[in-house]
C-alpha positions as a Markdown table, in Angstrom:
| # | Residue | x | y | z |
|---|---|---|---|---|
| 1 | Unk | 0.0 | 0.0 | 0.0 |
| 2 | Unk | 1.3 | 3.5 | -0.9 |
| 3 | Unk | 2.3 | 5.9 | 1.8 |
| 4 | Unk | -0.5 | 8.3 | 0.7 |
| 5 | Unk | -3.1 | 5.5 | 1.1 |
| 6 | Unk | -1.9 | 4.6 | 4.5 |
| 7 | Unk | -1.8 | 8.2 | 5.6 |
| 8 | Unk | -5.3 | 9.1 | 4.3 |
| 9 | Unk | -7.2 | 7.9 | 7.5 |
| 10 | Unk | -5.0 | 10.1 | 9.6 |
| 11 | Unk | -5.8 | 13.0 | 7.4 |
| 12 | Unk | -9.6 | 12.3 | 7.5 |
| 13 | Unk | -9.6 | 12.2 | 11.3 |
| 14 | Unk | -7.8 | 15.6 | 11.3 |
| 15 | Unk | -10.3 | 17.0 | 8.9 |
| 16 | Unk | -13.2 | 15.7 | 11.0 |
| 17 | Unk | -11.8 | 17.3 | 14.1 |
| 18 | Unk | -11.3 | 20.5 | 12.3 |
| 19 | Unk | -15.0 | 20.5 | 11.1 |
| 20 | Unk | -16.1 | 19.7 | 14.6 |
| 21 | Unk | -14.1 | 22.6 | 16.0 |
| 22 | Unk | -15.4 | 24.9 | 13.3 |
| 23 | Unk | -19.0 | 24.0 | 14.2 |
| 24 | Unk | -18.3 | 24.6 | 17.9 |
| 25 | Unk | -16.8 | 28.0 | 17.1 |
| 26 | Unk | -19.8 | 28.9 | 15.0 |
| 27 | Unk | -22.1 | 28.0 | 17.8 |
| 28 | Unk | -20.1 | 30.0 | 20.2 |
| 29 | Unk | -20.1 | 33.0 | 18.0 |
| 30 | Unk | -23.9 | 32.9 | 17.6 |
| 31 | Unk | -24.2 | 32.6 | 21.4 |
| 32 | Unk | -21.9 | 35.7 | 21.7 |
| 33 | Unk | -24.1 | 37.6 | 19.3 |
| 34 | Unk | -27.3 | 36.6 | 21.1 |
| 35 | Unk | -25.9 | 37.6 | 24.6 |
| 36 | Unk | -24.6 | 40.9 | 23.2 |
| 37 | Unk | -28.0 | 41.6 | 21.7 |
| 38 | Unk | -29.6 | 40.8 | 25.1 |
| 39 | Unk | -27.2 | 43.2 | 26.8 |
| 40 | Unk | -28.0 | 46.0 | 24.3 |
| 41 | Unk | -31.7 | 45.5 | 24.9 |
| 42 | Unk | -31.3 | 45.7 | 28.7 |
| 43 | Unk | -29.3 | 48.9 | 28.3 |
| 44 | Unk | -31.8 | 50.4 | 25.9 |
| 45 | Unk | -34.6 | 49.5 | 28.2 |
| 46 | Unk | -32.7 | 51.0 | 31.2 |
| 47 | Unk | -32.1 | 54.3 | 29.3 |
| 48 | Unk | -35.8 | 54.4 | 28.2 |
| 49 | Unk | -36.9 | 53.8 | 31.8 |
| 50 | Unk | -34.6 | 56.5 | 33.1 |
| 51 | Unk | -36.1 | 58.9 | 30.7 |
| 52 | Unk | -39.6 | 58.1 | 31.8 |
| 53 | Unk | -38.5 | 58.5 | 35.4 |
| 54 | Unk | -36.9 | 61.9 | 34.6 |
| 55 | Unk | -40.1 | 63.0 | 32.8 |
| 56 | Unk | -42.3 | 61.8 | 35.6 |
| 57 | Unk | -40.2 | 63.3 | 38.4 |
| 58 | Unk | -40.2 | 66.7 | 36.6 |
| 59 | Unk | -43.9 | 66.7 | 36.8 |
| 60 | Unk | -43.9 | 65.6 | 40.4 |
| 61 | Unk | -44.4 | 62.1 | 41.8 |
| 62 | Unk | -45.2 | 60.6 | 45.1 |
| 63 | Unk | -42.6 | 59.1 | 47.4 |
| 64 | Unk | -44.0 | 55.6 | 46.7 |
| 65 | Unk | -43.7 | 56.1 | 43.0 |
| 66 | Unk | -40.1 | 57.4 | 43.4 |
| 67 | Unk | -39.3 | 54.3 | 45.5 |
| 68 | Unk | -40.8 | 52.0 | 42.8 |
| 69 | Unk | -38.9 | 53.8 | 40.0 |
| 70 | Unk | -35.6 | 53.5 | 41.9 |
| 71 | Unk | -36.2 | 49.9 | 42.8 |
| 72 | Unk | -37.0 | 48.9 | 39.3 |
| 73 | Unk | -33.9 | 50.8 | 37.9 |
| 74 | Unk | -31.8 | 49.0 | 40.6 |
| 75 | Unk | -33.2 | 45.6 | 39.3 |
| 76 | Unk | -32.4 | 46.6 | 35.7 |
| 77 | Unk | -28.9 | 47.6 | 36.7 |
| 78 | Unk | -28.4 | 44.3 | 38.5 |
| 79 | Unk | -29.7 | 42.5 | 35.4 |
| 80 | Unk | -27.2 | 44.4 | 33.2 |
| 81 | Unk | -24.3 | 43.5 | 35.5 |
| 82 | Unk | -25.4 | 39.8 | 35.4 |
| 83 | Unk | -25.7 | 40.0 | 31.6 |
| 84 | Unk | -22.2 | 41.6 | 31.4 |
| 85 | Unk | -20.8 | 38.7 | 33.4 |
| 86 | Unk | -22.6 | 36.2 | 31.1 |
| 87 | Unk | -21.3 | 38.0 | 28.1 |
| 88 | Unk | -17.7 | 37.9 | 29.5 |
| 89 | Unk | -18.0 | 34.1 | 30.0 |
| 90 | Unk | -19.3 | 33.6 | 26.5 |
| 91 | Unk | -16.5 | 35.8 | 25.1 |
| 92 | Unk | -13.9 | 33.6 | 26.9 |
| 93 | Unk | -15.5 | 30.4 | 25.6 |
| 94 | Unk | -15.6 | 31.8 | 22.1 |
| 95 | Unk | -11.9 | 32.8 | 22.4 |
| 96 | Unk | -11.1 | 29.2 | 23.6 |
| 97 | Unk | -13.0 | 27.6 | 20.7 |
| 98 | Unk | -11.3 | 29.9 | 18.2 |
| 99 | Unk | -7.9 | 28.9 | 19.6 |
| 100 | Unk | -9.0 | 25.2 | 19.4 |
| 101 | Unk | -10.2 | 25.6 | 15.8 |
| 102 | Unk | -7.0 | 27.4 | 14.8 |
| 103 | Unk | -4.9 | 24.5 | 16.3 |
| 104 | Unk | -6.9 | 21.9 | 14.4 |
| 105 | Unk | -6.8 | 23.9 | 11.2 |
| 106 | Unk | -3.1 | 24.3 | 11.4 |
| 107 | Unk | -2.7 | 20.5 | 12.0 |
| 108 | Unk | -4.9 | 19.7 | 9.0 |
| 109 | Unk | -2.9 | 22.1 | 6.8 |
| 110 | Unk | 0.3 | 20.5 | 7.9 |
| 111 | Unk | -1.1 | 17.0 | 7.2 |
| 112 | Unk | -2.3 | 18.2 | 3.8 |
| 113 | Unk | 1.2 | 19.3 | 3.0 |
| 114 | Unk | 2.6 | 15.9 | 4.1 |
| 115 | Unk | 0.0 | 14.2 | 1.9 |
| 116 | Unk | 1.0 | 16.4 | -1.0 |
| 117 | Unk | 4.6 | 15.4 | -0.6 |
| 118 | Unk | 3.7 | 11.7 | -0.5 |
| 119 | Unk | 1.6 | 12.0 | -3.7 |
| 120 | Unk | 4.3 | 14.0 | -5.5 |
| 121 | Unk | 6.9 | 11.4 | -4.6 |
| 122 | Unk | 4.5 | 8.6 | -5.8 |
| 123 | Unk | 4.0 | 10.5 | -9.1 |
| 124 | Unk | 7.7 | 11.0 | -9.5 |
| 125 | Unk | 8.4 | 7.2 | -8.9 |
| 126 | Unk | 5.6 | 6.3 | -11.2 |
| 127 | Unk | 6.9 | 8.5 | -13.9 |
| 128 | Unk | 10.4 | 7.2 | -13.4 |
| 129 | Unk | 9.2 | 3.6 | -13.7 |
| 130 | Unk | 7.2 | 4.4 | -16.9 |
| 131 | Unk | 10.2 | 6.1 | -18.4 |
| 132 | Unk | 12.4 | 3.2 | -17.5 |
| 133 | Unk | 9.9 | 0.7 | -19.2 |
| 134 | Unk | 9.8 | 2.9 | -22.3 |
| 135 | Unk | 13.6 | 3.0 | -22.4 |
| 136 | Unk | 13.8 | -0.8 | -22.0 |
| 137 | Unk | 11.3 | -1.4 | -24.8 |
| 138 | Unk | 13.1 | 1.0 | -27.1 |
| 139 | Unk | 16.4 | -0.9 | -26.4 |
| 140 | Unk | 14.7 | -4.2 | -27.0 |
| 141 | Unk | 13.3 | -3.0 | -30.2 |
| 142 | Unk | 16.7 | -1.9 | -31.5 |
| 143 | Unk | 18.3 | -5.2 | -30.6 |
| 144 | Unk | 15.5 | -7.3 | -32.1 |
């Protein structure tokens, strides 16, 4: 069996691992986008609610309403902090998955180059054998 045929299963495993790492990276990037969108929504809602609070307080509000606005804003701020923490964790995960994909991609590329060298050497040997056979035939034809 030729070296390239023996090597092909190793190359297939590397390609499979790279595809798996690429899918994981894609999922992580989608999750990062989703968590970023959620944070943006929370911040926008917080700004909107603050504007309502300012508008209401300019017209005068009761102490109970003031307390409710402040309590709700505090809850929104807590939700924003928690979402920022989630987003940070997702960023780290995404970064790790990107590094894992890059590693598998580099390995696959290196194995592809090895395969190309095997195939080039096999072609060279094949061409050399063919040329030798032609030369032998030509010499036999001259002798006969």
